[in-house]
N, C-alpha and C positions, 0 to 999 in steps of 0.2 A: 072252570073249577065248579065242582058240585056244591050244592047248598050245605050238605053235611060237612064236606071238606072245608068250606068257607067258614062255618061256625067253629070247627075245630081250630082253624088257623086264628080266628079272632080271639078265642079263649086263650090260646097260647100266647098271643101277642100281648094281651092284657096281663097275663102272668109275668111275662118278661118286663113289663113296665114297672113292676114292683120289686125289681131287683135292687140290691143296695146301691147307693149313690156311686160307690167306687167302681161299679160295673160299667158306668156310663162315660168313662174316659175314652170316647170313641175316636177312631180315625175317620177320615172322610173318603177313604179308598178301599175298595175290595179288590184283591188280587186273585184271579181265577186261573187255574191250569186246566187245559183240555189236551186231547190227543187228536189224531187224524180220523176222519170218517163222517159219514152222513149222520151217525148217531148223535153227534154233537151239534146238530143243526139248531136246536133251541138256543144255544148260547150265541151262535152267529146271528139269529134273528134278534135276540135281546140286545146284542151289541150294536147292530146296525140301526135299530129303532130306539136305542137308548132307553129300554124298558126298565132296566134296573135303576138308572138315574132318575127316571120319572117317578118311580115308586118311592125312591129315597126322598125326592123333593116333596112328595105328598106327605111324607112323615117329618118334614121340617129340615131336611138335609139338602139344601139347594145346590151345594158345591160337591156333591158326591162324585167320585171317579171310579171307573172300572178299568182295570188293567188285565189284559189276557196274555197268557203264555201258552204256547203249543209245544208239548213235549212228546217224546217218541214212545213212551211205555208207562204203564202203571207204576212200575218201580221208580221211574224217574219223577213221576208226580208225587209219590209218597216221600221220596227223599226231599223234594222241594217243600212239602208240608212240614216234615219233621224239622227241617233246618230253619223254618219260619219265613221262607221266601214267598209262600203263597198263603192265602186265607181259605179258599174254597177249592177243592179238587173235583175234577170230573174223570172218572175212570171206571174200571170194571168192578162188579159187585164183590168178587172174591178178593180183590185188592183192598177194598174197604174192610171186609171181614178180618183179613190179616191184620190190618192196622188197628182196628177196634180191639182184637185179641191182645195186642201188645200194649194197649194203653188203658185197659180196664183198671179202674181204681185210681187212676191218675188224671191227667188232662185228657179225658176220653175223647177219642174220635168217633163220631157217629154220622149216619146219613142225614143230610138235610132233606133230600127227596130222591125218588127214582127219576131217571131221565128217559130211558128207552128200553123197551122190550124188543129184542132182535136176536136172531140165532147166530151161533158160531157155527161156521160150516168149514169142513176140511175139503179143499179142492186139490185135485192132483192133475198133472199133465203127463204122468207116467202110465202108459197103456198096461203095464204089468200089474198096477195096483187097482184092484177092484173093490177092496174093502180094507180095513185096518189089519186084517189077518195077513195081508200080503206085504206089510212092512218088513224090511230086512235091516240088519245092523248098518248097512252102508247108506240107507235112506236118511234124508234130513227133512225136517218139518219147520217151516218158518212160522214164528208167532211173535207177538210184541215183547214177550219176555218168556224165557224158558222155564221159569219157576214162579209159582204164586199167582199167576193170572188165571182167569176163567178159561182161557184157551187150553192152558196146561191141565187144569182140573178136568175139563171135558175129555182130554186125551186119556187121562187116568181112569175116568169113569167108564169110558168106552172099553179100555183094556180090561178093566174088572169085569164088565159084562160079558166080554167075549172069552176070556181066559181064566176068570176066577179072581177073587179078591187078592190073593197073594201075588198075582201077576199084574197088579194095577200100575206099577212103575216100569213095566216092561219096555215102554217106548220113550221114557224120560230122556235117555241119552241121545235121542234122535232130534230133540227140539233145539232150534237155534233162534236167538233173539234177533229180531229185525222189524223195523217199523213197516207198517202195512204198505205204504207206497213203494218202498224198496222191494218188498217181497213180491208185489205184483210184477214189477220189472224182472226180478230174478226168475219167477215162475214162468212167465211168458217167453223168456229168452230161451227156454228149453235147455238151460245149462245143466251141467252134471251134478251140481250140489243141491240146489233147492228145486224139488219137483212136486212138493206138496206145501200148501199154505193153509194155516188155520186162520180164518179171516171172517170179516163181517161186511155189511153193506157200507158203501157201494162197491168196495173192492171185490167182493164175491161176484157181484153182477158184471164188473169189468172183465174179470177173468173168464166168466162163462160166455162172453162174446166170442172167445176163441173156441172153435169146435173141438180142439184137442183136450180141453179141460172138462172135468166132470167132478160132481160132488160125491164124496164117499161117506160123509158123516155130517149129521145136523144135531146140534145140542138140544133142540126142542124134542127130538126123539128120545134123547137120554133121560130127560126129566118129565116127559109126558105132557108137553104143551109149552105155551108161551112162558118166557121167564125174563126177569130184568137182567139186562147186560150192563148198562151204564147208570151210574148213580152220581149224585153230588154230595160231598161230605166235608166236614170241618171239625175243628176241636171245640169241646165244651167251653173253653176259656174264650175263644174268639166269639162264640155265640153270646156268652154272657157279657162280654166287654162291649160288644157292638150290636145290640138288639135291633137297632133301626137298619143297619146294613144287612143283617141276617134276614130280617123281614122283607126288605127291598129285593134282595137277591132271590129269595124264594118266590116272591110274588112276580118278579120280572121274568123268571124262567117259566113259571106256570102260565103267564100271559103269552109268552112266546109260543108255547104249545098250542094255545088257542088260535094264535095267528096263523100257525102252519096249517092247522085243520081248516081254517077259513079261506085260505088261498094257497093251495099246494103249488100252483104254477109259480107264483112270486117267490115262494120258499125255495123251489128248485133252481130258479134263476139266481137267487142269492147264493145258494151253495156253489154254483158253478163260477161265481165271481170270487169266492174266497178260498176255494180249494181246486187244484188242478184235477181234471177228470176228462176221460175220453167219452163219458156218457153224455147223452143229450138231456135237455130239460124234460122231454117226454118220458125218457126212461126213468128219470128220478121221480117225476110225478107218479108214475106207475108204482114205484116202491113205496112212496108216501101214501098211496091209496090202498095198499095191501097190508092189513093189520098183522098177517102172519109173517110179513117181511120186516116191518118196522112200525112200532106204535110208541108215540111219545105220551107218557103218562107219569105223574108223580107217585102213583101207587106202586109199591114193591110187590113183585109176583114171584112166587116159588123160591123165595130166599132160603127157606129151610131145607130145600132139596140140596142146595150147595153147602149150607152150613153143616148139615148132618154128615155129609160126606167128608168135609174138612175135619170135623171132630173125630170121626171114626178112623180116619187115615192119620191122625196125629198132626195135621197141618196147623190146627189151633188147639189151645189148651183150655180155654174157657167155653163151657157149653152154652149154647144159645137155646133158651126155652121157647122163644118166640122171635119172629122177625122184628118185633118191636124192641128187642134188646139192642139192636144195632142202628136204629133210627130214632131221631129225636121225637119228642112228644107231639109235635105239630102234625105228624102223619098218623098217629095212632087211631084216629076215628075212621081211617080208611080200611076197607076189607082186603088188606094185603094177605100174603101167605108166605 
């Protein structure tokens, strides 16, 4: 954590300390939902090393508990948050923006922190498809959810770039909701239905091990560089009611990012213990060492590229003037975008 970031966090923590007494009816458990993939490695590290529990203990909560749920899509994660079954969600940036848009002026949902910069790539096994211009009505594209996800937005943005703004939804009907692990199996089987997959690390890399597979689209090219893909977010009420758990969760995940950078080999081996993968530790270390493949950082990057598109397309109703609108104050000292 940078010194600037650390000072911003301390100031925010002190501000939380002066919330009304009613806000301190805290629970001792934080329930976190994640999805599949290497992008969620900081949570795996924090869980194994009990980093959130340690940070909570340092704040006087010696009995804090962390419960993890793994869900198949951002839509499922948001359903769990709305129903009150989780406290902190980890999912795609545009999933957060959608939920923020629906809760403005109420119990607002905002980002606790960014988790990972990593691209969305569209891989295909179909030799006919050289670019998105080759998609036909009979093609199907697997993605974690067919609407509202960053994968879906990337497809629309690419269609608008190739065919014009009015054609941005041209390929919406081709999208099929499918968890990443299932989509890898479907793609590599060479079946008739799923021959293209909108995916992320490490599933992208697993697919490219097959010489039949190639990448036809990369989201970094759409927005002009690295962008945040995965974020952690929660409701304003949970933050106010549980300031120590909020602070401990933030600090534990930030510490996990530092742990990964300090020992990528150990982090890779941990990932292989918690998620099934055909990749080797060496291959994962290579991904973790490539900032253009995967970077863990709490700083939100190129949020407004996605938010502006969502506003223009009508996906959200509330205009974001800055990335800070959708993230809590603890991050505002960072040079996000």
